[in-house]
N, C-alpha and C positions, 0 to 999 in steps of 0.2 A: 699473923694471917695477912695475905696479900689484900691491898686496898681494893674495895669494890669498884667495879667500872660500870658505864652505862650499859653494856652488854649483859652483865650480871642481872641488873635491874630489870631490863627488857625481858630476859628470859624468865625470871621469876614472876613478872606480871603478865606474861603471855602476849606481848606486844612487841613491836619493832623498836630498834634503837632510835630512829627518828621520832617516833611518837613520844618516847621518854623525854627526848630532847625538847619537844614542843611543850610537854607539860611543865618541865623544870624552868623553860624560858617564859612561861606565862601566855603562850600563844593560844588562839582560839581553835575552833574546829576540832576539838577533842571532846568526846562525850563525858558526862559526869561520872559514869561508871567506869570508864577506861581510866580517867584522871584519878579516881579513888583507888583503882588497883595499882597504878604506878606509884602513887604517894605511899601506899602500904608497903610496897616492896622497897621504896627508898628508906622508909623507917626500919624495916626489918634488916636491911643490909647495913644500915648507918651510913648510907652514902652521902658523901659531901661533894657538891660540885667543885671541880677544881677551880682555883683562882688563877688568874693570870700571872705569869712571872713578873716579879716587881721590876726587873730590868731586862726586858727582852733584848736579844742580841742586836737585832737591826729593826725590828717591828715591821717586817714585810714578809710576804709570801709571794713565790714566783709561780706563774702560770705558763707552762710551755704547751703550745697548741699547734697542730700542724695545718692549720688554715684559719683565716679570719673572715673569709668572704661569705661563708654559708649562713643562712638564717639562723639555724640552730646554734652555731658558734657565737653569733652576736648575742642570743638569749643567755647562753651559758656564761659568757664573759661578764655580762651585766650581773647575773646571779652571784658569780664568784667575787665581783667587787663588793656587792652588798654583804656577802658572807664574811669576806675578809674584815670589813668594817665591824660587822657584828662580833667577831671573835678578837678584835683588837689589833688587826694588821692593816697595812697598806698592800695593795696588789700590783704587781709588775707583770705585764704580759709580753710574751715573746713568741713570734711565729716561726716555727721550724720549717715552714714552707718557703721562706725567703730563699732566693737563689744563692745568697752569700752566707746562709746560715752553716755553721760548723759547730758540731756538738762539743768537741774537745775545747774550742775557743770559748764557747758558752759556759762551760764547767769552769774554765780558768776565770772568767769574769765573776762567776758565783762565788769562787774561793777568795777572790780579791775583796769584793764588797760585802760578802756574806748575805745570807738569807735565812729565814726561820723554818722554811719548809717549801716543797715543791709539789705542785699539782700538775700532772701530766695529762694531756688530752691528745692522744695519738692513735691514728686509725691503724698505722703499721709501725713496728719498731723492733730493734734487736734487743731481745730480752736481757742478754748479758750486758750490753752497753747501758741500758736503762738502769738495771740493778746496780751497776758500778757507780751510777751517779750518787745514790744514797751513801755508798760506802766511802766515795772520795770526799763528799761534802760533809758527811756525818750529820745529815739533817732528815726529818721525817720526809717520806716520799710517798705520795698517793696518786694512783692511776684513776682518773675520772674517765669512764669509758662508755660513752654513748654508743660505741660500736661493738661493745661486749667482749673486749679482750680480757684475759685472765692471766694472773702470774701469781702463784702461791708465795713468792718471795717479797711481795709488797702488798700493801693494803689497796683495795680497789672499791669504787663505788659505781654502780650501774643500775640498769633498769630491767624489769622482767620482760625480756624480748620474746621468749617463748609464749608467755601468756598474751602478750601484744599481738603476736601471729595468730593465736587462737581466736582472740576477740575480733580482729579484722576479718578473718575468714568466716567465722561463725555469722557475723553481721551480713555478710553477703550471701551465704547460703540460706539464712533465715528469709532473705528477701526473695528467694526463689531461683537464685543463680546456681546453675550446676556446672557451668563451664567457667571456672575462675581462674584467670592467669595469675602468675606470680613473677614479678621482676625484683629479685633481691639485689643486695650490693655484691661485692667480690666474693667469690666462693670460699676463699681462705680467711675471711673475716668471721669471727665467732657469732656476731649478731645475725648474719645472714643465715647461718645454719640454724640458730635458735628460732628465728621467725619462720623459716621454712619448715622446721618440725612442728611449730604450732600450726602452720598452714595444713600439713598432713594430718595432724591430730584432729583438727576440726572436721575434715572430710571424713575421717573414720567414724566420728561421733554421729555423723549424718548418714552413714552407710553408703557413702559416695567414693567411688574410685577416681581420684584425680588424674587428669590427662598429663603425662609427663612431657608431652610436646608443648604444653603451655607454660613451661618454667623457663626462665632466663635469668642469668646472672649479670648485673650491670656494674655501675661504678658509683652509685648514689647521687649522680649528677643529672641535670636536665638532659644532657645529651645521650646518656644511657637510657633514660626513660623514653625519649623520643625514638631512638633506634630500635629498642626492643619491643616498645609498644607498637611500632609500625610493623615489625615482624609478626606479631601476633594478630594484628588487625588485618594483615594481608593473607591470612590463612583462608582456605575454602570454608573452614568451620571455626571462625574466630571466637574468643571468649566474649561472654556478655558482661563480664567484670574483671577487674585487674586489681590485685593487692600489690602496691609498689613499696619498695623497701626504704623510701624516704619521701618526704614532700616535694623535694626537687625532681625526683624521678617521676613522681605523680604529675608534676607540671609538665615534664617531657611527654608523658602519655596523653595529656591534654593536647599538645601540640600535634602529636601524630594523629590523634582523632580528628582534630579540626582540619587537617590536610585532606583527610579522607571523607570528609563530610559526616563523620560519626558523631552523634550528639551525646554530650555528658550532662545528665545521666540517662536521657531518653534511650539511647542505643547501647550505652556502655557505663557501668557503675565503677567508680574509682575510689580506692582507699589508700592514703599515704601512711607515713610513719614519722613522728617527731612532734607535730603540732607546733610548727614555726609560725612566726607572723605571716609568712607567705600565704597560709591556708585561707585566711580571711580576704585576701586581696585576689585570689583566683576566681575565675567565673565559670561555673558556680563555685561557691566556697567549698573547700575540700573537706570531706570526712577523713579523719585520721586517728592514729594512735598517738597519745600524748606521752612523751617522756618528761617526768618531772625535773627539768633541767636545773631550775632554781634550787630545788631540795637537794638534787645530787651535788651541786656546787657547795651547798652550805655543809653537807656531810663530808665532802673531801677536806674542806678547811677545818672543819671540827675535829677530824681525826688527826690532823697536824697539831692543833691546839692541845688535844688530849695526850699526844705522844710527848709533846713538850712539857706538860705539867705533870705527867705520869711516865717518865722514862722507864725503859725496860718492860713495858707491857707486851702483850702477845703481838707477834707480827703476822701479816697476812690476813688482816681482817677483811671480810667480804660483805658488802652491804649492797642489797638489791632493792630498789624502790619500785612501787607498783606503777604500771602503765594503765592508761585509761582510754577507752574508746570515745571519741568526740564526733558525734553524728552531725553532719551538715548537709548541704544540698547536692553532693556529687553521687549519691546513692539513692537508688529507689527500687521498688518491687519489679521483678522480671515479669513482663506480660507473657503468658503461655502462647 
């Protein structure tokens, strides 16, 4: 009989894999009832937590990320560093956004010095090239995807972008806003589509037909939020609220509003996405949808650890962690 995995235990207990991981590692914030269900499933399956290899090949995990400057990237890197230490590795970070970065040369370096596994954080990538990395290096490969990419050939860890879109838009509609703008990321990025579908679903729930003229697709950056926020605010019938696809784009909307004398939240409510440290520094502090970046990083490294200790397991594991609406001062009731 195949050895039981965390996924088997999670399915039997009716909880998520991260919840099982929390129970087995003794973490708090798990109810007694949930803990009992998990432990009962552990006993039923005879599950034994994998032990670290006695002689790991190099004792390190590599993180390849396409940008280091964004606030969420900094949070994610810190989370990955803590996760690597938790699972017995050191973390090496490489930015693929460097002008001199060459994927073939990087693969050559990996083959020369060795690595125990690779976590990829890439907003855009050639799927065939990335899949080839694991085959060439013969190491576990996990895509940590805060932008919602998917590839059935590799394990991925992401967040519930559709639910996040529903929560952000529902919050604005509950405040009485009926003209809600949407500024997503690039149209060819999966999370943009998921968040937009959530935006539409929330409108359907309220029986409101969203105005397609209030939808824009940006670049997740301040510049995109400022440009497209300005376009929406310059309309004869501007929105009274905007759901931005990232905290950086929300910051750009703030800039566009300030240049036009539009008050946030007095004249315009704004919701972002990510819950980066930037949110608390903005004036007013930004209401946003939190991606659990720390937990996402931990799950990515844990998947590498499990593949090393249980080789030959199922490929293409997909883990989605819950997003959460964090209400701050950038949203308020729309005055009729």
